N, C-alpha and C positions, 0 to 999 in steps of 0.2 A: 504495499500498500505504499504509494509516495503521496507527499505533503502537498495539499494543493494552495496554502495560505501564500501569499506573496512574502519571500524573505528578504530581507536585510542585506544589502550589499556592501561588504568590507573592502577598504582597494590596498592591499599588500606591496609595494616595489611597481607600480604597475599592473598587478594580475588583482582582478575581481573574482573576490571568492563570495560566497553565501552559506549562511551557518541555517542547517534544518535538524531536524531530527537524528539519532545519530542510527546507523547500521548495527549488525550485530556483532560484525568485526568492526568498528569505531568505537563500540561502547568496551568490547574486549581492549581494546590497546590503552581504551580512556582507565580502566579500572587496573589496571597492569602501569600502567606507567605514569599515571598521573593522581589517580586518587585511591592510591594502595595503601596508604600510611594515613588518610583522612577522615575522620571520624564527623559523620554530616550531620550527627545530633548537637556537636558540638560548634558548628560553623556561624559565624557572625561576619560583621564586617570587617573587622579586625585581621581576624582566621582567613578572611579571603583574599583581603587583600596581601595575604604574607604566600597564600597558594598564588594568586598569578604572579606574585613580583618572583617567585622560584620557579613556577613549571609552565607559566601565561603560555609561552610560545611552543611547547610540549600542547599544551593544550589544542590552541590553533591550531596547530597542523594537524591534527587528529581532525577534529570539530568544521573547521572551512574545508569548503569544495569549491573549489574553480569553477567560475561561471562555464558554460556548458560543458562539463562534466558530471556526470549521475552519481549520485551516491554507491551503485553499485561499482564504476567503474573509482570511486575514491580506494573502496573495501577492496577490489584486487589488488591495489596498491604493495607492493613489500616495505616491512620496515625500514628499510634503509631509505626509499623513499619520503616518508614521513617522518624520519630524522636528519635529510637533508633541506626540507620544508620547513623545520622546526632553527634550526642553525641560521637559515635565511630569516624567517621570521626574527629572532634574536638582533637582528642588527635594523630593527624599527622602533619608533619612539615607545616610550614605555606608555604614555597614556593611553596611546592608541591600543598599544596588548593588552593593557587594565580593561580597558572600554569594553573592548570586544569578548573578552575574556568572562566581563561581567555579566553581560549578555547571554552567555551561554546557562547559565543559571539560573535564568529565567525562561528562556526557552524550553529547560529542560527542567519539566518539576522534580520534588524529590521522590516521589516513586520510579520516574525513572535513572533516575542518577542513585538508586539503593539499586536497581537492574544492575548494573557497572561494576559494582561489589564483590567479593568473592565469600563464597559463603561463610569464611572464619570472621571477618568483618562484620555480615549479619549478623554472623551470633554476637558475636562484643554489642554489635548496638542493641540485640535483646536483652541481651542481659543489661546491658545501663538504662532502658526504660524500664525493665521489669526493678531492678533495686533504685530508681526515682521514686518509679509509682508507690515502691513499699516506703520509704523514705519521705512522701508525702502523705500516707495515711491513706492510700488506695484500699477499699474493703474488693475481696475475693480476687487477690493479685493471686495467680498461680500460674507455674513454668506453662501451664496450658492457657496461657491468655491471651487475646487476639493479639496481642503485640509480638506471642511464639508463632500464629498460625498468619499473623499479615506482614511478612516484610516492608506491607507499601506505608506504614502509620508513619506520620511526621511526626516532629517537636509542634504540640497546641500551646494556644494560649490559655490562662485560666479561663475565658469564655468556652475553652472546644476547640474554637477558630484553629486553622493551619498556620503555622509560623511560617515565614519567609523568610530570606535572606535579610532583605531590606530590612524586618523587623523586629531580629532578635532583639537589639539592645537596645530598642526604642523603651523609652519614659513611657509609653501608654497612654499620655495625655492627646495625644489626636485621635480624634475617631474619625478621619479620611482614612479611607483603606491608601497602601501601600503605591507610588505609583512608577516605583520602578530604582534602581537601586542609590542608596546615597551614604554619603560620608560624615552624616550627622552626628551618627552614634562617637564618633572618635572625639575620644576625651570624658566618654561616661562613665559609669560604674560598669560595663563588661569588662570581663577579667581580657586578659591578655594582653 
């Protein structure tokens, strides 16, 4: 199934790219080379910034598809082609890499990101969610809880709404829905 919405176009080194949902192969590369040590339950603006600062060029080399290329064509490339593109992207302005990298996290919902993780990473997230539920006094918490059976559970706010990267560290004073990435939380009481 191909995505039918109009994709945002990015230009690096005179080449135009688009970003869309990842193929199975791209998701494997992402899990093995970018998200392998990322705790998605702990990601906030500062951790996202650090991830993109360290691996943004690699994330984009995996996620970006050259205009005129199909997702299938991208997935058929070997790892050497991805690594070559990552080295080329590393020569671009940092703010361009960070901006496009943040877009990746808005295009891919939490459930999609979890699908890029190894079984051990998912088990660790489940154990952490279970420990948090117990620490917060949740009733009827067991190892067969919803988190155990549904790896797509996302962190949620006290009201039960799903939390996204841009509002994890907010002070909750705004009633407006998040409009996209911001660095408003820098200098807040967020850890890190």
